[in-house]
N, C-alpha and C positions, 0 to 999 in steps of 0.2 A: 238797780236792785228793786225787787218787788216784795211786798208782803201779801201772802195769800192766807185768808181766813176762811175756813170751811166749817159750817155748822151741820153736823150729820148725826144719824142714829148711832147710839153706842155700839150696836151689833156690827156696824160696818168698820169700826176702828182698826181691827187687826188686818183686814183685807187691804185697807187704804195704806196702813203702815208698811205692809209687805210690798205693795205695789210701788210706793215711793222709794223704798230701799232698793228694789230691783231697778228702778229708773235712775239711781244715782243721786237721790235726794234723801239722805238719811236723817237730816236734822229737822226736828219738829218739836213743838210744845203742844201738849194736850191738856185742856181744862174742861172739867165737867160743868155743864151749864143747864139752866132751865129756861124755857121760853115758850111763846105761842106764836103761831102764824095762821096759816089757812086750815090747819087740822081742826077737826071738831073736838070739843071737850068730851071727857068721859067721866064717869062716876066711880068712886071707890067706896067700898063698904068697910067702915072701921068701927068695930065694937057695936055692930048693929045699926049704925047711923050711916046713911048715904051722903057722901060729900062730893060735890063736883070738883074735878081737877082741871084747871085751866092751863097750867104750865106743864110742858112735856120735858122729860129728861133727854138731853142731847150732849154731844161733846163738841168742843171747839178745837179745831186743829189749826195751828199757826205755823207757817213756814216762811222764812225770809230767804229768797232765792235770787239767783242772777237772772237777768232779763232773758238769757238764752234758755233757761229751764222753765220759764213761765208756762208755756203751752203744754209741755210734758207733764208738769205738776197738775195742771187743771184737768188734763185728759185722764190721768191716773185716778184722781178723785171722782170724776164723773163716771168712769168705768166701774169703779168699785162701790160707789155709794148709791147709784141710781137703781131703783126698782120700778120707776115709772109711776109712782104714787104721790099724792099730796103728803107732805111731811118728810120727803127725802132729804131736804136741807137746802142750804144756800152757800155760794162761794162769793167772797168779796176780795177784790184786788186793789192794793194801795201802792203808791210810789214810796220808796224809802230813800231818804236823802243821804244818810250815812249810817255805817255800822262800825263799831269799835270793839275789838277784842280786848277785854280788860287785862288779861294776863300780860300781853306784850305791847299793848297800845296800837296794834295793827289796825288800819282803817280801810274802809271801802270793801270791795269785792273779796279781798284776801281774808277779811275777818269772818266771812260766812262760809268759807271752805272748810 
């Protein structure tokens, strides 16, 4: 099993979600996050005062998937999130040792289906 974490622009979330569902990967967790990377900062004017904003709003998509679905999941995210610009996001892949469904104590691959 693998855990895929993708940090992407919020505007790309619906397309990624639709692509994952179409690919047979319907389970995901989405968390709003703020962060900075290679993007330049920008300034926001609030009540006549200009304030530089360093952190950009993004969403973190988390999917725990079987090893067979790993490349399919990554391809869907890349196809739907990429604009070819700085700030498109990042994908991280981790090994998952075990998963346990709380309801019936099912373990392993069966718990993520």
